N, C-alpha and C positions, 0 to 999 in steps of 0.2 A: 770549463769549455768542453764540449762533447767532441771526442776524437774519433775519427773513423779508422777502420782497419784496412784502408785501401792500399793495394800494391799495384805496381805497373801491370796493365793489361787485365786487372780484376776490378769488380765493382766495389762500391762502398758497402760494407756488410755490417749490420748491427742486429743482433738478437731477432732474427726473422725478417728484418728489412734489408733490402738491397737496392741501391740506387745505381743504375747503369747509365753511362753517357753514350748517346748514339748521335746520328747525324741530325736528328730532329730535337735534340735536347735530352734532358734526363728522363729516366723511366723508373718508377718505383715498383719493385717486385715484392709482394708479401706472399710467400709460398708460391702457388701457381697463379695468383692474381697479379695482373700487370696493369698499372695505372700510368697513363701518359702524364707528361709534365703539365700540360694545359689543364687536364682534369684535376690533377692534384692541386695546382695553384688555385683554380676555381673554388674547390672545396675548402682549401686552407684560407683563402681570402674571406669567404663567408664566416668562418669561425673567428678570424681575426676581427672582422667587422662586428660580430656579436660581442667579443671580448672588449674591443675598443669602445663600442657604444655603451655597454654597461659599466666599463671602467670610468668613462666620463660622467655618467649619471651618479655612480657611487662616490666619485671624487668630489663632485659639486655638493653632494649631500654631506660628505665629510667636512668640507669647508664650512657648511652651514652649522654643523655641530660645534666646530671649533670657534666659530664666531659667537655662538650662544655662550659657550664656556668662557670666552674672553669677556663678554659683557657682564657675566656674573662675577668674575674675578675683579673687574674694574669697580663694580658697585661695592664689593666687599672691601677693597683697598681704599675706596674713597673716605671711608670712616676713619682710616688711620693716616693716609698720605695726602688727602685733600686733592689739590690740583695736580699733584704728581702721580695720581693713580693711573692715568692713561699711559704715561711713559713707563711706569713700572710693569703694567700688564703687557705692553708690547715687548718690553725687554725680557720678561719671563718667557713669552712665546719664542723670541729669538734664541734664547739660551737653549730651550728644548729642541727647536728645529735644528740648530747648528750642531748640537750634541748627537742627535739621532743620526744625522747625515754623516758626521765625521766618524762616529763609532761603527756603524753598520754598513754604509755604502758611500764612500766619498764621492763617487760619481753622481750622487743625488744632489750635491751642492749646486748652486748657480742656475743657469738658464735651462739646462736639460738638452737643448737642441744640439750644441756642439758635441756632447757625449754621443748622441745618436749618429751624428755625421762621422765621428771618428770610428764608431763601431762598424758602420757600413763600409768606409773606405779602407780601414786598416785591419779589421778583425773578422771580415767576412760576415758582418752583421751579428756576431755573437755578443749577447748582453746577459748579465747575471739575473736569474729569476728574482733574487731578493730586491732588485731595483724597483720592482713594481710596488711592493709594500712600503719600502723605505722612502721612496720618492713621494708616494701618496701622503704618508704621514708627515714628513718633513714640510712638504709644500702646503698641505692643508693647515698645518700649524702656523706657518709663515704668513699665509694670506689671512686665515681666520683671526689671528691675533693682531692684525693691522700692518704687517709688512707690506711695503709698497712694491708688489710684484704681480705678474699676471699668471693666469692659470693655463695658458696655452703651452708653455714650455714643459711644465710637469705632465700634462695629458699627452703631449707628444712623446715624451720619454716613456711614460707608462704604456701607452699603446704600442710603441715600438718594441718595448721589452716583451709585451704579450706576443707580438708577432715573432720575435726572436726565439722565445721559449718554445712556441709551437713548432717552429722549424727545427730546433735542436731536439725536441721530443721525437720528431719523425726522422731525426738523423739526416736531414736534408743537406746537400752541398751548399757551399758558400753563395753561389748566385741566387739560389732559391731563398735562402735565409734573408739575404739582403732585400729581396723583393718583398718578403713578408714583413720586414721591419718598416719598409715604406708604407705598406698597407696599414700597419698599426698607427703610424703617424697620421695618415690621412683619416683614419677612423676616429682618432682622438679629436682632431680639429673639426671634423664634420659634426660630431655629436655635441661637443661642448659649445660651439658657436652657431649650430644650425647652418652650416656652410659646406655642403657636400662637394660642390665644385671647387671652392677654395681649398678644401682639404686635399683634393687630388693634386692641385697645382702646387701646394706647399710641399707635399711629399716629393713631387717630380722636380721642382725647381730648386728646393733647398736641400732636401735629404739625398736624393739620388743625383741631382745635377743634370739630368737629361730627361727626354720624353720618349724612351724606347717604347715602341708600340705594345710589346707583350707585357712589359711591367706596368705600363700605363693602364691597360685594360684591367689587370688584376687589381690595381690600386683603386680604380673606379668602383669595382664590385664591393670592396671592403668599405669604401666611403659611403656608398649608397645604403648598404645594410646597417651601418652605424647611424646614418641619418635617420632611417626609419625608426630605430630604437630610441634615439634622442628625441625625435618629434613625438613619439607615442608617450614618453614619460615626461619630458620637459615642456612639451607644447610646440606647435608649429607657428612660431611667430618670430619676427626678426629681433635681434638684440637691441636694436635702437628704433625708435619711432621717428623717422625722418619725414617731414611734412612737405612732400612734393616740391622740392626745390627745383628751380628752372634756370636756364641760361637766359638772362634778360636781353643781352645784346652780345653779338659776336666780339665786340671790343672787350668784353670781359675775359676772353681767353688770354689776353695779354696779362691781365691782372692775376689769373690763375697760374700762368707761367712764372710770374714774379713770386707768387706764393710758393711755388716749387723751389725756387732759389732760396727763399727764406727757410724753408723746411730742411733743405740740404745742410745749411750751416748750423741749424739748431740741432739736427741729428748728429752732426760732426761733434758739436759740444757735448751732447748727451753721451756718446760712445767714448769719447776721450775722458770725460769725467768718470764714467763707469770703471774703466780699467785703471785709471789713476788711483782711484780709491781702493780697488781690488789689490793693486800692487803694493799700496801703502799698508793695507791690512795684513798682507802676507808677511810683511817685515816685522809686524808686532808679535812678539813671543808671548802669547797667552793661550790658555786652554780654549778649545772651541766654544764651550758654553759661556765662558767669560767674555770672549770676543763677541759672541752672538748677543749677549745681554747689553753690552755697551752700545753696539751699533744700533740695535733695535730701539733702545731707550732713546737715543738721539732722534730716531724717526718718530717715536711716540711723543717726544717733546715738541717736535715740529707739528705733529698732528693735533696736539692740544690747541694750537692756535689756528691751524688750517686743516680740519679733519678730512677734507676732500682728497688729500694726497694718500690717505691710508687705504690699504687693501687694493682691490682691482680698480675701483673708481668708476664703474659703469654708470652709477646714479649721477655723478658729477658730469659725465659726458652727455647724459640725456638732458641735464639742465642747460648745457650749451646749445643743443639742438632745439630746445624749447625757447631759447633766447633769454634766459634768466641769469646770465653771468655778465657782469659789467667789464668794461675794458681793463681797468686796473687789476681787477681780480683775475681775469683771464691771463694777463701777463705774469702775474705772481704765481699762479698755478702752473703755467707752462715752464717756469724756471724752477719751482720747488719740487715738482714731481720727479724730474731726473735726479735731483739731489737725494730725494728719499729712496728712490729705487737703487741708486748706486750704493748708498749706505746699507740697505737691506741685503743686497747680494754680496757686498764686500765683507759684511759681518758673518757670512756663512749661511745666509738664508737660501731658501730653494724656491724659485719662481721664475716666470718667464719675463721677456722684455717687450712682448708684442702688445699687451694691454697698456703698459706705461707709454709705449710709442703712440698708441691711439689717443690716450689721455692728453699727452703733450701736444700732439697734432690738433686735437679738438680745441684746446685752449689757445694755441698759437694762431690757428686759422680763424677762430672767432675774433681774436684781437685784431688781426689783419683785416678781417671783413668789416669790422666796425669802423676802422680808419678809412678804408676805400669807400664804404657805403656812405659815410659822412661827406667825403670829398665828391663823390659822383652818385648821388642818390637816384637819379633818373634811369641809369643804365647798369646798375649793379644789383645783385641778389642780396637777400638778407645775410647778415654776418654768419648765421648758423650754417649756411651752405658752404662757406669757406672753411668752417670748422670741420664739416664732414669730409671735404676733399683733403684737407691737411692730415687727417688720420692716416690715409693711405700713403700720402707723400713722405711723412716722417718714417714710417716703417719701410717703405720702398728705398729710401736713402740709406737707412741703417743696415738693412739686410740684403740689399741689391736683389730684391725679388719683386719687380714691378707687377708682374702678372698676378702673383699671389696677393699682393696688397690691394690691387684694384678689385679683383674678384671677391676677396673676403669682405671688404668694406661694402661693396655693392650688395652682397648676400646679407650682410648683417643689417644693412639699412633698408633693403628691398625698395630702393628708389633708382629706377632706371634713368630718370630725367637728368641726373648729375653725372652720367657716365662720361660724357666728353670732357668736362673740366677735370674730372677724376683722372682720366687718362693723361691729359696734358701736364697737370701738376706733378703726378707721380713719375712720369718719364723724365721730366726735367730734374726732379729731385734725385732720382736714381742715378742718372748720368753724372750730375755734379757731385753727388755724394761719393761715388766711386773715385772721382778725382781727389776729393778731399781726404777720404779715409784710407784709400788703398786696398782695404780688406773690409769684409762685412763684419757686423757685430759678432757674428758666430765664428767666422774664420779667425778673428783676433785671439779668441780664447784658445784655439788650437795652436796658433803661431807662438803663443807664450809658453807652450809646452814643448817647443822645438819642432813642431810638425810644419813642414813646408806644404801648406795646403794646396797651393796652386800646382805643385808638381805631383802631389798625390791625386788630385782630382783630374789633372790633365797630364798623364804620364807621357814621356817622350815617345815618338813614333818608333815602329819596329826597326827602322833603319838605324836607330841609335842603340839598339840592343847589342851589347858586346858579349853577353854571356847567355848560353842556353842551358836550361835546367829542367829536370823532370818535376812534375807537380808534387811528388811524394818526397823530394829531397828536403833535408833539414835546412833551416835558415843558416844555422852555424856552419854547415859544410859549404853552402853557397858563398857565404861571406869569406870563408877562408881562401877561396880561389878567385875572389872578385878583384879585378884590376882597380888601381887607384882612380883611374879616369872612367870607370864604368858608370853609366847613367841609367841603364835599364836592363832587365833580365827577361828574355823570352822564355815562357813556361810552356812545355810541350807535354802532351798526352798521347802516347803512341807515336805516330808519325806526323802529328799536326800541332800547330801552335794554338793554344787555347786562351792565352792572355799575355799581356806585357806588364811587368811590375816595375815601378820606379825603385831604383836602388836605395834611395834615401829612406825608405820605410823599413829596411831589413834590421838596422841596429835596434830600433824601437821594439820590433817584433822579438828579437832575441832577448832584450832586456825583460820582456814580459814572461817569456818561457824559453828555457834552454833547449827544449825538445820540439819547438815549433817547426812545422814543415810549411812549405810554400802554399800547400792547399789550404792552410789555416788563415792565410792573409786575405 
C-alpha cells in the first residue's frame, strides 16, 4: 500500500507530487504545475480505458492459448487414459489455477468482483499490482482448461487493479483511487462484452453503489475509450445473434413476469449451492493444487457427457437463440451449469458468475418458452425470446443489479424489440431474488469474511457519529478511545467533516495493518 506523508494542514506529498484538498476537490501539484481534479481524472480515465481495453483483449487471447494447450493435452492423454482424458485435462488445469492463485495472490481466487468491492469500500481502492498478472493467468487457465466460469469477474478485477495501480503511482488520495478502480471495472466490461453502456452501469451500480455525477462522467470516459479499443481489435458485433424477437401480444407480459419468478427461485438455488460447496471445500484440509485437481476433475467428468457446461458457454447460448436446443436438454443444462460453476469456484478456480448466470438463464428461459409456446402458440413468441430475457433475469436476481442486467443483455444481443419483456422479467426477478437471498451473490462472499456489507455501503448518518477523529489519526488510537456503543466516526480535516466511517470496519483495518490511519480506509 502506498502511504502518504500527510500531516494536519499540509498536503499529501510524494517525491515531487503534492495533492492539496480545496473547496473544489483535490488539486495535483507537480513543481509549479497545477492540475485540477477534473483534468487529472479525465487524463487518468483515458489511460485506464486504454489499459482496461488492451487488458481485455490480451486476456481473451490468453484464454485462447490456454484452450489450445488444453486441447493438445487432451489428445495426448487420450492415448493413455481413453474416455477419462478430458477429466484429467480439466483436473490438471484446476490444479495449476488453484496453486497459482493460492501461492501468489489469494485474492485472485473466485469471482473477483467481491474483492474489488471490498477494496473500494474498505481500503480506499488500493489493490496489489501483482493481482493483474496472477488473476489473468489463474482465470485464463481455469476457463481455457474447461472450468465452468465466466470471464467478466476476472476482467473486472484486472481492469480495477490497473486503475488502482495508476492511482497509487500518482499517489492520489482515496476518493480518486476509488473512482479509478470503478473506471477499470467499466473498461473491462466494456471491451470484453462490447457493452460500453453496460460497463458504466456495472461500475456504478455494483462497484461504487451510487451514480455520483463526477464519478459517473469519469467512468463513462474510461468505458468509451475501452470500447473503441475492443471494437477495433475484436470487432464491432454483438456477442449474440438475436433474431428480431417481438412481443406478439400484451398478454405475454404476464408470462414474462412469471418467468421472472422462476428465474428468482433458480438464482436462489444457484447462489445457495455455490456457497454451500465453497463452505464444504473450505473444510477439506488439502493442498490448493490437490483440491483444484479433484474439483475440476469432477467438472471434467460431467463435461465428458455434457460438454456444453465447460468453459464460458457462449456457443451453447447461441444454439438456444437459434432454436437448436430441445426441452429436456435445456432443463438439464440449466441444472448442471450451476453445479459445474459451483464446483469450479469451490475448488479454488478463478472466474466470474456473470456468464454462468447468462447460460443458466438462456437454458431455463428456453425451456419455459417451449412450454408456454406449446400451450399458447397463437400469442406467444418463439422459445428463444424467453431464453434471451431470462439471461438478464437470472443475473438481476443474483446480483440485485437490474439496470446492469438489462443494459448488458440488450447490448450483447443488439435487439431493442425485446426491451419491454426484458425489463418486466428482470425487475420481478430482482425484487423477489432480494427477498429470497437477503444479499447479493457478491455481498455473500464478503459477509462470510465477517464484513457487514450493508453497514459498510450505507454507514450511519452523521447524527449517530459518537466520535470525532482527524483523518491522519491511526486506527489503533481511535479504537482505543472508542465507546462500546459507538456506531460511526466523523472524520475531520481542518475545521470541516470530510466523511463518516462505520465503526465496524476499524477492527479489520487494524488487523491488516497496525499502522493504518483513517485516511487509508
